[in-house]
N, C-alpha and C positions, 0 to 999 in steps of 0.2 A: 645076365644076372635074371632072377626072378623075384617078383614082389607079390606076395600072397596079401589081399586086400579086401576091403569092403568099401562100395562106393560112399555110403553115408558116413562110415567112421572118420571123425576128425583126424584121429591119430594117422590113419592110412593115409588120408587126404593130404597131410602135412609131408609125408615122405613123397607122394606122387608131385606135389608142388615142387619139392626140391628137386627131384629128378626132370620134371618138365623145364623148370628154370635153369638148369645146367645142361639140359639137352643130353641126358644120360639115357641111352636104350636100356629099356626094362621090358621083360615078358610079364604082363601083368595077369595075375590069376584073381579074378573076382569071384570070392567063395559064396556058394549059396548058403542060406541059413537053414538049419544050424551048421555051423562050421567048425566047432571046436574039435570034434573027433578027427576032423579031417586033416588037421595040422597037429595033433597030438604026438606024431613022431618026429616033428620038426622043431617044436618049441614046448618047453614045458609049461609055459604059463598060458597056453592054448588061446591066445588072443592075436589079433592083427594091429599092426602090420608085421609081417617076417620077410626079411630079405634074405634070399640064398645067392651067395658071390658065386662067380665063375668057378672058384675052386671048391664049392660044395659046402661052404661055411654057412650056417644059418645065423642071423643076427636078428635079434627081437628087441623091443622097446623103440619106441619111435625116437626119441631123442639120441639114441645110440647110433641108429641108422643113419639119421639126417647128419650127425657129426662124421661118421665113416664116408658117407658121399661127399661131403664138404672136403674132407682131407684127401680122399683119393682121386677126385676130378677137380682138378685145381684151374682149368681153363676157363671156367665161368665161376669166380669165387662169390659167395653169397656172405662172407664174412670179411670185414678189413682188416688191414694189417695192424692198426693201432690197438693194442689190448684193452683200452678204455672203450673204444667203440664197439669192439666184439662184445666186451661184457655188457654194455647197455643194449646191444641186440638181444643176447641171451636173457637179459633181465626181462625186457619186454615179453618174449615169447614165454618165458617161464611165469610171469605173472599172469598172462593171458590163460595158460593152461591151468595153473592152480587155482586163481581166483576168480574165473570166469567159467571155462569150459567145465570143472569139476561140479560146481553147482548145478550149471544147466543139464549136465549128464544126470544128476540127482534127481532133477524134476522130470527129464525124460523117460527115466526108468521107474517113476514113481507109479503103482498100480491105481487104476481109475478107481477101485473102491478102497483106497487107503483112507484110514480113519484120520481126521483132521487134515485132509488133503488140502485145502486151501491154506491152512495154516503152515503146513510144511512147504507149500510152494512159496508164500510170502517170505519165510525164513531164507530160502535159497535165493529168492529175487532179490532180497538185501544184501546178500553175500555177492551176487553178480553186480550190482550196482557199484558196491565198494570196489571190485576189481576193474569195472568199467572206467571209474574215476581215476585210478592208477593209469590205466593206458591212455586216457584222454590227456592226461597232463603231459604225457611223454611223446605222443604221435606228433607228426609236423603237419599233417593236414595236407601234405603234398600227394603224389601219384602213388607213392607207397606208404608203408607205415612210418619210415624214418628217413624220409627223402624223395629224391627223384630216381633212385635205382632200387632193385628188389635186393632183400637179404632174407637171411634164415627167419627173421621176425615174421615176414610175410607170409612164409610157409606154414606158421602156426595162426596167423591172426585172420587170414582169408577163409580156412575151414571153420574157424570158431565164430567169425562175422556170420557165416552161412548157418551155422547150426543155431544161432539165436532167433532166427525168422521163425522156425516152429515152435521155438521156446515162448516167443510172445504169444502165440495162439494157445498153447497148452497152459500158460500161466495166466491167460485173460488180461494180460499187460501190453496193451499196443503202444503204450507211451515210454517203452523201456528205454530208448535211445534219445529221449526229449533233451536230456541234460548233457549229452555226449554227441555234439553234432561232428566232430572229426571222425569218431567211430562208426557214426551213421553214415557218414558220406564215403567212408573207406570202400564199402562194398563195390559203388559205382567206379570210383577211383582204379582200384586194384584190378578190375576186371577189363579195364582197357589193355592189360597185358595178356596177351593169347594164352599163355600157359596157366595164368591164375583164371582166367575164364574157363578154361577147360576143366580144372578143378571144381569150380563152382557149378558147372553144368553137370559132371558126373555126380556131385551131391545132390543136385536137384533131381536127377533121375534115380538116385538111391531112396530119396524121400518119397518119390511118387510110387516107387515100388513098394516101400516097407509102410509108410503112414500117408496114404494119399490124402486124407481128410485135414492134412496139416500144410498142405501145399497152398 
């Protein structure tokens, strides 16, 4: 299988985390920017990640790819058998994406000369803090997001936790994590896992290449 990816993309990083945690062999294609036209004949949405299966089928949208990998490669499951527990994992991942990553991306993409820039940043920070409160309430504070073993929640949470580091600098909000100690500590805890540490380091390299002033 082949994964079209970008090192800094949290969505692509979530799929790399899924593959690494499940020991899935992938041919990784790190696309140089601009990449949209390079994958226009593979995906109509022209964004990463894109997974091309062994049969040549192209799958896009990160959540679809993650679920496909979980269902196809069952030797190392990242979802438990109990439907309630599966739902809670999906809930944490979804809240992390919608309530934290989305406003963080809005800040990251905000032009430097945008009118009322700080006001717009402050509005997005308020949304991020609301999302972090949701995550903080549900995280266990253990080695992984929801206990002592990795789940699909970690595949989303680790890239998002990394992505908020440059957001703190962009938004001039160094105290962003002060009210969320479990989320703050999660970076160090999760990176004890070699697979998640690899994803973190890949994203760091991507940040150095794209926005070195934010490292």
